[in-house]
N, C-alpha and C positions, 0 to 999 in steps of 0.2 A: 528477677533483679533489673536488668537492663529497662524494662516499660516500667516497672516502678518508680525509679531514677528521673528516665522522660516524663512521666505522668506528672512527678512533683516538682520539675523546672517547669514544665508547662502551665500547671496550676499555681504556680509562685507569680508569676509574671516577669520572674527573670531571663525568660529566653523566650521569642517567638516561636509560634510552630514553622514557619518559614524560616527561621534562622536556625533552629534545631536540625533540620533539613539539610543546610550547607552544612552544617559543622561536623553531620554525621556521612554525607553523600559521597565524601573523598575515601571514605573507608569502605563502605558498601558498593560504589560505582566505579571508582578511580576517577570522578570526575567530582567538579564542587558545581554548589550552587549560589548564589548570588542573594545572598539575605537583605530584607527590607533595611535592617539597621545597617548593613555594610556600604560601606562608601566606596565607588570606584569609576574613576573614566569610564572603564570600559560598557557601563551601565548606561551612559550617553548615548552612546551608538546604536541601544535599543530603544530610546526614549520614545521612540515613536509605534514599537510592538502594542498589539490590540489591547487593550483592556479589558475586554469584552468576557463574559462568563455567562454559562449557563449550563442548566442540567442536562445531561449528556441525550440526545435525540437516538444517539445509536452504539449498539455495545460492541459492533464487531464491523469490520471492513472486508469488504472483499474487491480487492483491485484489479481489474483487466488491463492491462496495460499492451498496446497496440504497437509493437518495437518495428521501427522502421519509418513512421511519420505516416499517418496514417491520413487520409484526403480528406478534405470536410467537407468539398463539393461532391463528392459522391457517396456521402455517407449521412450526417447529421444537417448537415446545411446545404439541400440541392439549389442550383440556378437554371431551369429547367428552360429552354427557349433564350437563354443567354449564348453568345461566343465561348465563354469561359467554363460554362455550365456542362460542353458536350453532349453525347449522348444521353446523359444520365438525366430519367424523370423524376418527380417527386410523386409521392402517394399521401394519400390521409392516414390517419392513425385514430389509435383509440382515443385520441383526445383530441377535442376540437380544436383548431387554429395551431394543430403543430403538425409538423407535414416532414417526413422524411424521404431519402433515396430508396428508389425502387429496390436498389439493393439489400434491405433489410425488411421484408415483409413481416416476418415472424415479431420482429422486435416491435414494430411498428402495430401490433398489438396489444402492447406491455406500455406503450407509452403514457396509459393513465395512472402507474404509477411512478413517472420521474419527471428529470428536469433535463433537457437538451441545453448546453452551454455552449453559444456560436458566438463567443468575444473572447476567445483565451488570445493570447501574444507572449511572446516568448523575445528574447534576445541570441538567445541559441541557436545556430543555424544548421549547426554540425552533429549526427548521430549521439557522439560518445557525450559531448557536451552538454546537448537539449536531453537526454536520458537522466542526466547525474542532476540537472535542475529540478525536471520536474518529480524526479524522488528525493531530493534533498531540499531543495528552494534556495541552492546553493551554486554561486559560480565553482567550478572546478579549480582547488589548487592544488599545489605540488607539496604543500608541505600537511597537508592535512586531509584527511576523507571523513565526510559528515555522515551523519545516521539518516536511514529510511524511516520513512514514516511509523512502521511494526513497531521498530527498535525503541522510538521516543514512546510510543505507547506501552513497551515493557516497561521503561524505567519510571515514568509518571504514574501507569496505573496496574502493571502487571497482569496477569491472565485469568482465565476463568477457569481453566484445569491444569492442575497440579502436576501430573504425568504425561503432560502432550507438553510439547514445544508451542509457544503462543504465538510465534511467526513464522508462516511459511510460505516459501516461494516455490512456485512450481514451474518447473520452466528450464532453459538452456544457455540462458543469457548470461556469461561472467562477468557484464559489466555492472550489476547490480550492486549497489555502496553496501548494502548488510548495515551492521552495526555501527558503521563508521569509526568514532572516539570514542565509544562506549565498549564495555568488555565484552568477550567475543561471546557472553551467554545472552546476550541481546540478540544474535546476529539469527537471521533464518533459518530453519530448515530446508534444506533445498532438496526437493524431488523433480529428478528430472524426467521421470517418466509415469505418468499417474497411475498407469496399468499395470505396472513392476512392483505397487507396493513400496516398501522400508526392505533393502536389502541389511543382510546379517544383524537384524536384531533379535534374534532367538538362538539359546543356547546350541552348541554343537552335539551332534547325538551322542550317546555315552558320557556327557559330561553332567555328574551330578548337583543338585544345588548346593550340597556341603563342599565338593571341590572347588566349584565355582565361587564360593567367599572365600575360602580360604588362599585361592589365588588372588583373589582381590586383598586381601590382608597383607598378604606377600607384595603386592607391588604399592600398597601404603605406606609400608613401614621404609621400604626399600628406597622410596622417595621423601620419606619423611626429613632426613637430613639436610638435601637439596632444598625442600619447601621453606625449611626456618632458617636457610642461610639466605637465600634469593626470594624476598617476600615482595616480587613483583605482583601486579595483577594478573599478568598473562599466564604466570606458574600455578597461581591460583584457579584461573580460570580452566586450565588444561584440567587440575585436580576436581574441580566440580562439575568437567562435562560428563567425566565417570557418574557421579552421580546421577546427574540428568538422562545418562546414556541407559543405566539401570532402572531408572522410576520409569521410563518410555516402556523398555524391556518386559517390565513385569504391568504393565498397564492392562486395563481392560479395553482401553478406548483405543489400544492400538489396532482395533479391528475397524476404525476408521478408515485407516488404509487399504482396505481390503473392498475394491467395488464391486467386486462378484457379489456382494449380499447384495446387491440392488438388484430389481428387475428388470431382465434384459429390454423389455419395451422402454423404461425407461433411461436406462441406458443409451439406447437408440437416437431415443429423442434429442440428448445432449450432442449427439456427433461422435461419430468414429475415431476423429482424431484428436490428438493429444490436448489442445487446446478445450476442448467440449467435454473430455476426460476428467480434466485438471479442476474445472469448474463444478460437477458433479461430487470432486473429492473437497474444493472447496464448500460447498453445500455442507457433506457429510462432516468436516470438522469445524466447522462455527456451529453445527448443530451441538457438538461436547465441548464447547466453550473455548476452542482456537480462536483468537482476539481478531487475528490479520493476517488474512491469507492472499497471497498476490499471484496471477495467472497471465503467463505471457504467450502473444498470440504475434508470429513472426512474419514477414513477408509483404512487407506494407510501403518499403522503398520502392515505389514505380515509379523511375525514371523511364522505362520503356512498357510499351502495352500497358499502358494505366487499365485502359477498358474490357483487359482481356483478365488481369491478374486481381484487379477490388473485387467484379463479382465474386471469385472464388475464395477470395478473402474473407469477403462479407457472409458468402455461405457458411462460411466455420463458425464466425462469429455469432451468427445470426442462430442459428441451431443454439448452441452454448448459452448465449445469454437471454434469450428470450425463454430458454429450457428452466434454467439457474433462477431467473426472476418468478416464472409460478411455481416454481418447486418449493421456493423458500417463503411465497405470501400462501402457498394451499398448506403448508405446515405450520404457521402463523410466527414463519422466523423475520419477514422481510421488512417488517415496523423495524424491526431491531438492528438492522444488519441493513449499514449502507455500500449499495455496489458502486463500481467508480470505474467508468470506461475513460480510458486517458491516451494520452501520445508524445512522443517528445516535440511534435509539430506539425505543423501540415502539410499540403502539396501546392505549387503554382496554380493559380487560374487559366493563367496561360500553360496551353497544352502545347510540348516542345515538338522536334521535329521526331521523334522516334514515337508520337503519339502518347507519351507520359509525362507524368509533371514532378517537378523538381522540389526541391525543400524549400519551404516556405512558412519561416516562422512568425510572422507579422500576424496572420489572422488563421484562425483553427479553431478547432470541436472537441468536446467531453462531453459527458453524462453520466447522471446520477441516479440514482434508483433508492427507493427504499429509506430505511435509516433517519426521517422525519423531511424528508426533503418534499415539494412539492408536487403532486401528481398531475400530468399532462400540463408542462409549462415550458415557456422557451425563456431562457435567460440572455440578454444579448443581442446583436446584432452585426453582420456585416454589411456591406453595400451589395449595389443589387447583382455585382459581376464575382462577390467573394474577397474581393481584395485589402477591403480597412474595413476594421472594427469601428462602426457608426454608432453604438450604441451599450453603453455600460462594459468597457473594458474590465479583462480579469488579468493579473497577471498572474504568473504562474504561483509565487508565492501567496499571494491570495488563495488561489484554489487549495495550496496545501491547508494555510492555516482554515479554509472554510470545511476541511476533513478533519482537521484536528477540533475545530469548534464543535462541530456532531459529536467529537469524542468528549467534549466537556475538559480537553487537555488546556493546562493554562499557555498561552500565546504569548505572555510578558514574562514568562520564567527562565532569566538567564541562568545558562549552566557552562561552567567552565570545563574546556577539553582538559586532557592530560597537560598539554602544553600552554595552560592559563589562558588558553582563548576563549572570550564570553560567543554563547549562540543563544539564539531562540528556536525553538520547535520550526517556525516558519520564516525566518528572517523578520521581516519587518511589513509582514504578508497581512492584508486585515479581512476578517473572516466575510463573506457577501452570503449576509442571513435572508436576504433577498428569495433566495432560492429555498427554505424552508417555511412549511406550512404553518 
């Protein structure tokens, strides 16, 4: 009935599709969409948001976050032979003209699949603030929490698997913004240890399906009066959580979380650390329709002994990333999966008295693979010492707009939070179309 009414309204011309979405979003999401025929001074704040649209080049995102501030000079943007470059050497890659630091030899063999971005810049030089902006495109505010990219993807497009969460975070960083001002249903499923699988997702021994359903009905009956009295979105979200949990418990795809199904040699090639196994889990999840998986790797805050710590971190990253790219490619998944490697800021070109590098948001690097981006390409550049961006500067919100663009998300769609404040997916960020093939 609801679908028939919606169809008649749309066909009659009484309401546009965007306005129909705007009028229904409040009840569906607890937020509001700003329709094209609605007027608001708030819309002016986003008049410079990108109007670019495209058919999506990526269905899924695997987002590898280097927590702590990864040094660009010892990974993606080496400067050998300079004072700022330190002892780190550069090596050739599988792509002509693209060089990486010697700390990433396995990834170097996969560079024909991706683009290095050597022109990122940020205004945030502290960990929490930099992490937040990289994930949300917005500065931290005490009065509101903004959504991560996976939550926006959930809201605009939904997922590809009806029984598994569409947004998964693998790691142990409590600072993740999650669903922000969107309902809790849009938040990621947090997986601390990828090798442990999901806990408490099976019925207790001796509990029959009949008893289980009886208990669920009893709980539902007891909660009915409360739900009808307090019609708040968080109350509904709590009830919906039961439905989602039960669907996942009964899903045949729950086996995606069991890494023991994989051949031992493949698991070993990903690396024994949690990050490498998290990359393997990410592949298993996108293979089953999960749209957005983030895997974090900490330990990049190298104020001390940078040239000891970074090779160790890079060994873990190199195994996990290179095997992930090869594995996705061999399974025909890389063309539809955008693999992003990023961090909150870079490290100083100057080496401090502790043979370390300090926080440096002015210039740093990231990388993108698959998902329609150019293979064997470098976008942007820093100067000879890695201090300044001298070509194709990319702001944080531009990078996030580029990810959203790859997914075919509407960059100019304004959404109101429950507090009636307007937001877009990447603030005023402009997608960098030059990184796409």
